[in-house]
N, C-alpha and C positions, 0 to 999 in steps of 0.2 A: 136450563136444563137442571138446575143442579139440585132440586129435591128429587126428583126423577131418579138421577144417581147415586145422593145419597140414599135413599131407601131402598135401591137394587143391593147395594153395598150394605146397608141393615139386614137385609133379605138373607145375604150371602155370610153372615154371620162376622160381620165385622161390626167391631165395637168401639174402633177409634180414627181417626180420619187426621192422615199429618198432610199439614198443607207448609209450602214454602209464603213466603213472605218478597213481592215483588219490589227491589230497592227501584229500579228504572222505570216500573208501570206506574209505581207512586208518586216517586219526583223525577220525572224526565226532565223537566227542568228546576234547576235547583231553588228550593225556596216554593216550590209551586207544588205545594201536596193534594194526590187526586186521591178519594176513599170511593167516589161514585160508580154505579152504573158495575160494571164487568169487574169493577177492583175495589169493591164493596166488601173489604175481607171480615168487616163486624155483622153484615149482615148472613154472608157465608157461613161463620162460628156460630150464630145461633142458630142459622137451620140446622147444622152438626147436631147442637145443644137437644134442639127439639125433638130430635131423629132418636133422644137418649143416648148419641154415642159420646166419646171423649175426642179432645186435639192434642196433637204436638205440633207446639207452633216453632217453626224451622224458620228463624230470624234471617238468619246469615250475616250478615248481608251479601256475603258471597254464596249463589247459593249452585252454581253450575249448570245442571238440569237441564243441559240441553237446549238452554234460554238465552236469548240475545244478550252476549257480554256477560254469561253467567250472573246477571241481575245486575249490575254495577250500572248505574247509570253512566252516558257517554260523559258528560261534563266533567266525571272527576278526572277523566285523561288531563283535563286542560288545566287541574289546579296544580299551581309551581310545585316542582320539587317532588312531586308526588310518586310514592312506589308503591302499587296494591297490595295488600297483605302482609305487610313487612312491619317491622317495626318503626316504621316511618310517621312524626308527629302529623302532616297534613292529611293523610291518610285515616290514622285514629283519631284525628279530630270530628272529620265527617261520617266515618262511622260509628262513633258513639253517640254522634247529633241524632242519626238515623235510629239506631237500636231506642235507645231512650225514649224517641217519638214514637214508633211503633208500642212499643210496653207500655208507655203512658197512655196511649189510644185504648188498649186493651185492660188496661187497670182500669180506669172511667166507664166503660162500659161494663166490669165487672166479671170478665170472662175468665178469670183465673180460680183454679178450685178452690182455693180457701175463700173467694168473695162469691162462692157457688155457683160457677162458672165450669165450662168444658175443659179448660186446658191444664192437662196435668205435667207436662213436660214441655221445654223450651230449648230450642238448639241455638249454639251461637259457630258460628264457622262451619268449614262443609270438607271434608274429607282433607286436612290440609297437611297431612300427615306425608301425602304425594310430595308437596313440594317443598317442605320445610328446610329439607337440606342445601336447596339453592341458595336461601336468605343467611345461612350457618347461623351466628349468634343471633343475627335481627329476628330468624324465625323463632326460634327458641323464646327469644324476650314477646316477641309479639302474641304467642300461644297463652304464655301465661298472663299478659294484660289483659288478653280478650276475656279468658277466665274470670279473673278478678273483675272486669267493668260490669260483664252480667253478672253475676254475684251479687255485686254492687247496686245492681236495681231492685232486687227484694221482691222479685213476684211471687214466693212462698212456695215455686214447685222447683223440681230437678234441674237444672241443666244439662244437656248432652253435648258432645262433641264427639260426632262422626269418622271412624276411621282415625282416630286420633288416640296411640296407643298411651302417650303421657300426658292424658288430660287432668289439667292441674284441679287436686282435691276442691271441692266437692263433685266437680263435675263427672260425668258419666262417660267414660268410652265407650262407643256404640261402634257395632257391627255393621259392614256394607257388603253384601256379596250374593251368590249363589247358595252356599253351602255352609253358614257361618254355626252349624250344631259340628261339625268337625275340624273347621277351619278356624274360629275366633279364639283367640289365646285367653281370653275371659276377661271378665273385670278386671283394673287395674289394681282394687283393692277388695279385701274381702267383703267389705260390708254393702259394695254396689253390687246390685243387680246387672243380670246379663240382658242387653236389650239389642234389638236388631232392625235398625232401623230402614234398611235397604233390601228387600228380597226381591232379586229382580226377577221378574215374571218373562220378561223375554231380553231384547237389548232393544236399544233404539236405532233407528234407520239412519244412514245418508246417503243422498243422492248418490246412486251405483251401486248401492248393497243387493245383496239379494236377499228377500226373506228371513225375518228371525224368528226362533222356536226356541221353544222350553217347556215340556210336557207336560200336564196337570200332574200327572204321575211323580214326576221328580219334582215339581214345588212342592205337593203333598209330603212325598217324603222328608223333603228340609223343616219342614214346619213340625211334625211330628219329631221328629230330631231333635229339634232346635228346645221346645217344650221337655222331652224327655231329658235333657242333661242341663236341666233347673233355669231355661231360658224364661225371661218375664212379661216380655212383649216382639212380637214378629210387626213387621211392618211391610207390605208389600211396595216394590218401586216397580212398576205400576198399578194400582188397580184397575186406575183410569185415568190412560194419559192424555185423550180428547187429541184436541189439536192445535196448531199454531200460527195463529190465525195473521194476517198481515205480515208483518218484518218481525215475528217474534223471536224466531228458531236464529240457533247459533249458526255457527259456520257450516254448513253443504248439508244440514240437518233438515230434514224431511219436513214437510207442512202436518203431515201425518204423523203422531208424536203413542210409540206404544201400544199400537191397535192391537198386538197380541197380547192383551192384560187383560185380565176375567169380563172387565167392560170396556167394550172393544170403541173404537173414535168415536161411535154415533152413540155410545151410552147401553148399546146392547147386550146383552150375555153372551160371551163366548163359551160355549159348552163343547166341550165337558170340563175347562177349567173355571168357571164362574161355579157350577154345581158339586164340582169332586171337593173344589177346596171347602164352599159353603159344609160339606158333609164332614170333611178333616178337622174343622171349625168345633161343628156337633162333638166330634169322637174326642176331641181334647176338651170341652167341656163337661162331657159326659164323666171326666178324670177328675174333675177341680178342685174336688173337697180332699183326695188323696195327695192331688200338686202341691195344693198348697198347706194341707199340715201333715202329711207324713214323710219318712223318710226315704230319700233316695239309697237303692241297691244294687250295686251294677256286677250282675255274673257274666264274665267276659267265656264263652265258652270256644270262641277259636278266632283267627285275625277277621273275618267276614262275621262272627255271630255273635250278640249277648241277647241278654235280657237286663231290662232297668225295669224296678218296681221301685211304687210309691208306697209305703205301707204306715198306720199308723193302727196299735189294738190299746182297746181300753177309751176311758173316759166316752161315755155314750156309743158306744160300738165300733167294731173295727172298719178301716177302709184302705181299700186297696187298688192298685191301678197297675198295670202293666205296658210294657211297650217290647213288642219283642221283634229283633232286627236282623234281617239278611241281608248285607251290605255287598253282598259277590254280584257283579253286574251280569252275570251270564245262567249262574246255575239254582234252582229253586233248592229250597231244605226242609225237610220235617223238623222241626224243635222240639224236643218235649218241657213241658213246664209243668212242674206240679202234677204229673200224672197222666197227663193230656197230651195229645201227639198236636203240633200246629205246622198246618202247610205255608210254607211262605214264599210266594214266586221270589226273584232273581229281584235286588234291590227293593227290597220292601220291608215296611214295619208296621206288623198288626197291632192295635189296641185293643186294649182289654180293662174297660173303666173296672170292673170287679173283679181283676185277677183269673177270669175264666172263661168269659164272653168275648170273642172277637167280633167288634161290631164295625170294625172301618180295618181296611188293608188299603196301604197306602197307591200299591201296582193296581186293583182292582177297581174298576171305575164301575159303580153300579147305578150311578147318577146318568142324566139324558146326556147327549150330543146333538150339537145343531151345525147347518151349513149357512154361510150368507149369502144373500143374492141381492144383486143389483139388478133392477129392472125399470127397464126404458117406459119415463111417466104417458100415459095416455092422452094427457091435457096440457102437459109442457113443454112439448118439444116442437111449438108453432114459430121457429127463425125465422125470421127476417134480416140476414147481417149486413151489416155498413160498416165501412172501413175510412181511416183516418190514417195518414201516413206520418209518421213522426218526421221534423223536417232534420237534416243533416246540417251541422252548424260550419261555417268556415271561419278562416282565420280573420277575415272583414269583420265580422259579426262578431266574432271570439278572437279581440287580440289579444296579444300573448302580457301577460301579468305578471309572470313570474320566465327567470331562465327556464329553471329545469322543471319537469311536471311535476305537480304537487302530489304528495302522498294522499290515496285515497280516503282511508279514514277519516284524516285529519281536513280533506276537503267535505267529506259527505256530514260530517260529523252526525251522524245515525239519521239524517232526515229522511234518505232515499236510498236507494242500491244503485243509484247512474250517478256518473259523471262524465260530461263531455271532455274532453282533450283538443285543442287544435292547435296547427300551425302550418306553413307553407314554407314550401322550395322551388326555387326556382332552377329550372335545367335548361340547357343549353343544346343544341344537336351535338355537340360533340360529346354529352354526357352518356347520351344514351347510345345502347348496343345498337349495329347497322346490322345484326344479323336477327330474322324474323323471329327465327326458333328461340331464341335467347331474350331473356326479360330480367330486369332488376328485380331483389327480393327484399320485403321490407321485413324487419325483423324487430320483433317487442321480445324483451324480455322483461315478465311482468311477476308482482309479488303476490299474484290473484286479486280475487278469484276467475272473474272472467273477461273478454273481451269483445268487442265487435270492430272491427276495421273497414275504415270509408277513404277511397283517393278521390278525389275530383267527385263528390257524391254517389260514388258509386260503392257496393260494397264488394268489402275484399276475400273476407272471411271471418271468423271466429276461433276461441280455441278456452279450454278452461282447467283449471286446476281440479285437485282431489281433497276431500276429507283431511288425509293426511298429508300428501304434499300442494299445499296450497300456490304456489310459484310453478310458471309454467312458459313456454317458449312458441312465441307464434312466428311462424316465417309463410309469405306466401308470396308468387311471382307476382308484378305489378306491371302494368301499360302506362308507364308515364308519358305524358305530352313534354313538349319544346314549351316554354313558360313555366309559368307560375302553378303548382301543384298542391292544392288543400289537402290537407290528413287530418282526417276526423276518427280520434279513436274515443269509444265509450266504454269506459272502466265499470265493471258491475261486480256490485258483491252479494254475495249470498250468507248476509248474515255475519254478525260480529263472532272473535272467539269465546268461548266459555270456560277455559280451564288453562293450567300450566301454570310456571311463573315468569314472571315481568308481562303479565299482559299488557299492562299500559306502553310495552317497547314492541308491539307488533306493528305490522304493516301490510299495507296492499297497492294494488294499483302499478303501473306501466311505470318500469327502473330505468330502462335504458332502450333506445329507437334507433336505429340506423336501417339505411339503405345500402345493399350489397349489389355488385353485379354491376356498375357503374363502368363504363370506359374510364372516367378519369375517377375512378375508384371509391372507397366505401366513403359514404356520408354520415356524422354522425349526430343525428336530430335532438338527442338530450339534452344539448345546451344550447339550442334552435331559438328557444324564447317558446312558452307554452299559452295559450289561454285556456279559461274553463268557464264550465257553469256546471252548477248545481242542477242534477234531475234532468225529466225531460220535459218538454213543452208541456206534451198532455197532462202529465201529473202538477206541474205548474196551476193551471187553469181546471184541474180536477174534473177531466173529463169523462171520470166514471162517475160523476154524480150526475141529477135530472139537471140541475141547474149550468153546473159547467160542461155538460154535453154540447148547451148550446152555443158554446164559443167558438166551436170549427166546424169547419164542412166536413160532414160526413158523405161520403159516394156508397152509391148500390156496389157491392162485392161483386167484380167481373172482372177477368182477366188472369194471366199469372198473378200469385204472391208476390212479395217483398219482403225484405227485412224490417223489423222494430215499424209493427204496423199495431193500430187500435182497433180492435172489431167489435161492435155494439149489437145489440138486438133487445126485444122484449120478450116475455114470457110469460104463461100463465102458473099462477101457483098449481104445482103439483095435485093430484086429488089423493084421498087418505090421511091420515096422523102419522102415516109412516117416517123416521128419519129420509133425510133429502140428500143426493149429491150431484155432482156436475162430471160428467164420464169425458177427460179430456185427450181422450184417441185422436192421433194424429197432428196432437200440438208441439211443441218443443220446449219452450222455455219463456217464462215472464211472470204474470199475476193475474189475479181473478177478483173482479169486484161483482158485488151481486149490492143493487141500489145503493152503491155509495162505502160497502162495507168490504173492505180486501177479505177474502177467505184464506189468504197465503200463497206462494210462491208455490209454480207449477214446472217440473221441469222432466218431460217424457223422452226427450231425445239423449240422456245420459242416461245410458244402459246398464244393466247389473251384468256380469259375469255369465248369466242365462239366457241374456238375448232380450231380456224385457227392462220395462221403465219399473223403477222402485216403485212409484205410486202414479195410478192413472187415475183412480176417483178422489174428488176432493170435497170436503163435507159443504154442505150450505146448511147452517142451523134454520131451522123452521120459524125464528123468530126474527131471521133477517130478510123474509117474504110479506110480501104484503098478502092480506087474507084476501084481498077479489081480486087480485092477480096483477099483470102490467107491472112484472118486476123490470127492471134494468139490467142486465149482464155484460160488462164491459171486459174483455181481455186484451192487455199485453202480451203482445207475441214479439220476441225477439227473433224468430227464424221464419223464412220462406215458406209459412204452412199456411192455409185457411182452415177454420173450424167448421170444415161441412160433416166430420163426423162426433162434433160435441154432441153430448146429449145430459140431459137432467132425467137423474134416476132414482127412482124409489127404492129404500135399503131394505129390509128384510132378514129374519132368521127364521122363519115358516119352515125350512127342511128340517124335521127336528127327528133324532135317531136314539134307540139306546141299544146295547152292544154288550151282554151278559154270557158270562159262562156257569156249567153246574157247580165248578170250584168260588164262586161270588158267594160270599156273605150277603145275608139278608141285607136288604138297604135301611140303612142307618135313621131313616125317618120310624123304624120299627119299635127303635129302643128311647124309653125316659130313664131318668135318674128321681127316684123319688123316696126320700128318709134313708139318704144313702145309700140306697139298693140299687139296682141296675133291675128297670122290668121292661119286659117286652109288651109293646103294645097290642098285638094279636099272636092267638094261639100256635097258628102257624107259620114259623118261620124258614122262610124259605127265597132262594134269590128271584127277582120279578124285575122285569122289563118295565121300567117307569118310564110316561111320557105325558110332558105335559107343555100345553100350546102358552106361546106369551099371548099378553095383551087381552086377555079374555077370547080369544081366538078359539074356534074349534078345528077337530080333523076331518080336513073336508076328504083325503085319500090315502091309504094304504099304496106307497110307491114298491116298498118292497120288504119282504117277511120271507125270512126263512128258519127253520130248528135243524141244525146239522151242523157244517165246517164251513160258513158261508167267510167272505176275506173282504180286505177293502175299510172303507170307512164311510163316514154319513156324507153323504152326497155322493157315494160314487162303490156302492157294495157291488161283491162279484157273486152267484150263487156257486156255492161248491160241487162236489160230488155227492156228498152225502146231504140231503134234504126231505124233510116230512111234509109231501104234497099239501095237505091239512093247514098248515103253518098260516098261510093267507087269510084265509075265511076265517080261522079261529080268531086271528088278529083283529081284522074287519066288523067281525062280532064284538068283541070288548069295545074298541076305541073306535069306529066310525061317530064322525055326531059331535062328541063330545067334547070337552074341554081338555080332559087329560083325560089316562087310563092306565091300569096297573096288568100286565099279563103275567101271570104264576109261570117260573122256569119248571114244570113239571111233563115229565117225558111221555107220560102215559098219556096224556090230552092233545098229544101234537102227532104221537107215532102209533096211538089208538092200541098199543101193546104188540105192532110188527116193525119193530126197530130192524131196519136194514142194515143197521152198520154199530151193531152194540160197542166195537171198540174204538171209536170215537169220542174222543170228550168234545160233548154237545157246547154248543154255542146258538144263542137266539139274537138275530140280529133283526132289527126292524126300524124303516123309514116311513114317515108321514108327512103331508102335507097340510101345514095349517093354514088358515085364513079363516075371513069374515063369509057368512052364508047370506047369500045374495037376498 
């Protein structure tokens, strides 16, 4: 997927790609470095170079990024006397070795700019100011050491530290956030450039979250604002988030990552975010001569309104660019600049590359919109489900190894999400309640993240924590029997922590276990002696692979569902070339494998405050599928549900729209800069509704068209009271059967000179369906 994603970024006006280097991916086992396949960073950087873009290399090695353990390999936790990200000799030793290894690899491949490569910036550490005070003097000393260590590697490009106000010279302090044009205190030395390493395009999501949003208009405003205030670089976090395959996401983070970015999880253009930012990038580029050579002047008109100009006189001609800002969130404003009035919507910036012509306003989206569709595959949903029930171990099978239950992180060592705890307790008739309506209660206080409890092989219940509060209490009534009772607890993780101070001292798993409500009083099972098992039987046998699946007996799916089951089927490869997803409606919590490769954790039973799952569809890269079909699908499901609603889906953004008003400036594609002059590419500059289908598809149908006062959004337009009846026919004549079209916003052509609502500010809204001709 890399070449296609990078190409779409380039077409979106991106000229630099920023990437982390994932220590726990490259060195999951100490001393065994992996640079191949999905972790071939050299290939990735060379691809970026081939596309004509630069690179910022965020070496870290702590990266956070909602990535498992913040990128730090688990084995670091077991280094004696280690304290992560502090002036701690064991940590500094391993950090320096890894950073040196990465830099050496980049240098040998000649990837730094002085060697002719694309890497123009490197980053050491990551948002350390957040936790620096927790380490007191050791935090300050660590920052100084990290900077000196990085500089000593002599890479020939500047180093940055993001969110690090006291970044030691010559390391550049950089901003992260949503509005660094207004919130960034600026470089800590006058000779350092203003760099924005993370402009958050939305917000990452954790299980239990509602959808995350940030408008294209707000992002465009922030970009124009930062460059107008002498910014040198803006990087989006994320421009493409993608998928946390396998177990790579941090605690409670969803498998889908930053899906609301300009390129969505599947690498499809999310319009208008992608297209509006493309136009913002072109607007800034049209100003580049003035930005690079002109003197900035700020004219403060009021608390909310200002004009920033960049101007240079003489020396081969004058250059001038202006950014007119209305920072009021509710009220539009007409601002006079050099004898001309300019109308600005609320919270917007107009960009004038020649100090005369508005080529872009951050609030007016002249580019297209689209809507994503998940369509059930016609060929792939030929399921025949079989089931294997994970065995529930007993204390006889897993005899006690230690008195207390083991801490879950240190037990599993990041090799699996699952760990069994077993013990047994003998109860006599005198222990059990005499009344039928009274039952003893099993209480478990857990440090996280979730658990399933079984007594005598029967499922008792489950519970879980949250991203904010990992720990939780489990309490369920239990029908114990006279004699020996087998207790099995399945402790579950949903990723390792990725942020905060003293990460090496985070813990998970059952902490105390007691039985309440017995006639003989409370029994504390915490010190009863506990057996453990790392992982599930199905994991150990790799029953999610072709070979492994033959090692257990699968049965046809019949009868009522039970907890902790493995479901298996085969399916044909979906038709077409679109991205593929699996819809997991009806499922609970677990993991999904396609042809032996994990596509990540699913968790649909953890509902958001809106009463819906945080994520229902899960990405299956087409490269995971077999060209001729017979793909193996295996689902590990913790809850008592069956996969009767699971479906293989094709994903597209074939619903394409345009919404413009009479106040919109002409589309920015109508302008170019030649010989320091802004030139229109056509004589008739008017707003146009521009539609372009993806992937060389054509417009098959016009699903909505209205010139008047329509409302709604792409995929959900509503006709208003004011409407020109000829609109749809005009749009069909201009657009049907074409890959793209431009419909001019000319009132006369829609109304025929008979405007039934002359006092209404007109909007033109169009929605089309794209596809391949049969």
